N, C-alpha and C positions, 0 to 999 in steps of 0.2 A: 458520213465524215466530213464530209464540206464545210458545215459551222466552225468546227475545228482548228483545221486545214488554214482556213482564213483568220482565224482569229491569233491565230500563231505566227503564221507570214504577216500580219500589220505587225504583230508586239515584237517580231525579230526587225523587221525593214524599216516600218514609220510612216511620217512623210516622203518618201520618198520623187522631188519634184513637185512639191507641196501638195499629193495626193496621195488614194492609198492605191490609186487602181493597181499600180507595177504589185501592189502585195497581194491582194484579186486577183490577179492574173499567174501570179506564182501557186498561188491555191491552184487555179484550174490546171496549170501546166502539171501541180502536181497531182490533181486527180488521173490527170491523164497517164501519167508517168505509175500511179499506180494499177490504172486497167491497162496498160501492155506490161506490168508489173505482175500480174497477177498467174498466168502459167506455170513465172517459175519459184509460185510461192509456193513451201513446204509445211506444214503445221509440226513447228518443232519444241512445242510447248512455250514457245516467246507470245506476246500479245501480239495480236494482230497493230493495234494503234500503233508498236511503237515499228513494224515493219511499214508503215504508213511515213509518220513521223521521222523517221530517220527518210526518207523519199524527199520532206518537204525539208529537211534542215540541208541537204544535199543542193535542195532549187535554191532556196535564201543563199547559199555559197556561192551558185553560180551569180545574182542577181547584181552580190557586192562586189564581187570582180570584176564583172563587168559596170557598174556604176561610178569602181575607183575607172578604170579607165577612158569611160569615154562621157565626160558632163556638159555635156551641151547637145541639145532637146531642138533644133532648128523645127520651126514649125511654119507655114503658111496658111493657117487655118484659124480661120476668126469670127466669132464667138456668134451664132445668127439671132439666139433666144434667151432668152434673159434664163438664169442659173434659179433650176427649182427645187435647190438644198439650203443646206441652212446658211442661216442670216453673216455677216461680217462679227457683229458681236458675237454667237455662236463659234462663227471657228476662230477666233480669238480668244476664246474659254475655253475651247478644245485644248489649239495650240497651248496653252499657258500649266491646263491642266495635261498634258504630254512632255511637258517640256522641264518638268515637276520630276513625275513618274521619272523620267529619263536621268535627270541628275541625280534622283538616291539611288536607282538601277545603277548606276556609273561607281556606285562607292561596296559594293558587292563584285565579288571576284567574276570572270566571269563563265567558269562552271557551277556557280549555285545562282546568276541570273539565270539559265539558257535551264535549268531548273525550275527556279520560279516559274517561267514564262510556262512550261509544260504542266507542270503541277498547280498554279494557281489561275491563271490565263487559259489554257487547253481545260484543263478539269484530267491528268490523264492521272494513274494510280503512280505509284511507289515502283513497284514492278515494272510499271510498262516505259519510265522513264530513264527507270535503271535501263534496258536493255537500251535505247534512243543515244545515251551518253554513253552507256560502258559501263558499268558500275554495277554494285552489289543495290538493292534497296533500303538498306540500314543504311549506306553513305548515301543515298542523298534525299532523305531522313532528316541525315544528318547535318546536311546543308544545308538542307532548307531551314531548319530549324536554327542555324547559323545567323543566314544571309536572313531571317525575320526577325530577330534578335537585335543586329547589326540596324537595318531599316527602324523594327522600334525606337532606338534608341537616338538614333540619327533626330526622326522625326520629334521626340521630345525633349532634344535640346536646341531645336531651332525652330520649333512650331511652326509660326504661317511665314518664315524668312523660308521658307519652299512651296 
């Protein structure tokens, strides 16, 4: 489940403090919370993934609450060696792609954005997403269709501007 949780957390948190480390940490915290919650999990007919992504939703909300409280991150550490990660051009292109995606996703409702992230970004079924967002599978499909139609209309009308 961890790869899907990491994708979900990265999609929801983006680049806090200029890095995905926070999202990776939240995904790890979610995995730990999931392990701790396993003894209380009861098979009720709801998908296990819905149980896991509900925990992830709460962990992401906790991080956003913390992030809005304290924006300072003091550090005395100085990098001693070259960063083996992507270079400046790659980071700029990634940043531009994420900025465009973020602008597009801001044009749909928060509920539709959550459904798109869970359905398209994470790959959950409509039934699993319905449990996570507290809706029906039919409504999830309808909201996903409406959101995608809205996004298609925006990209057709504005094309290269996005």
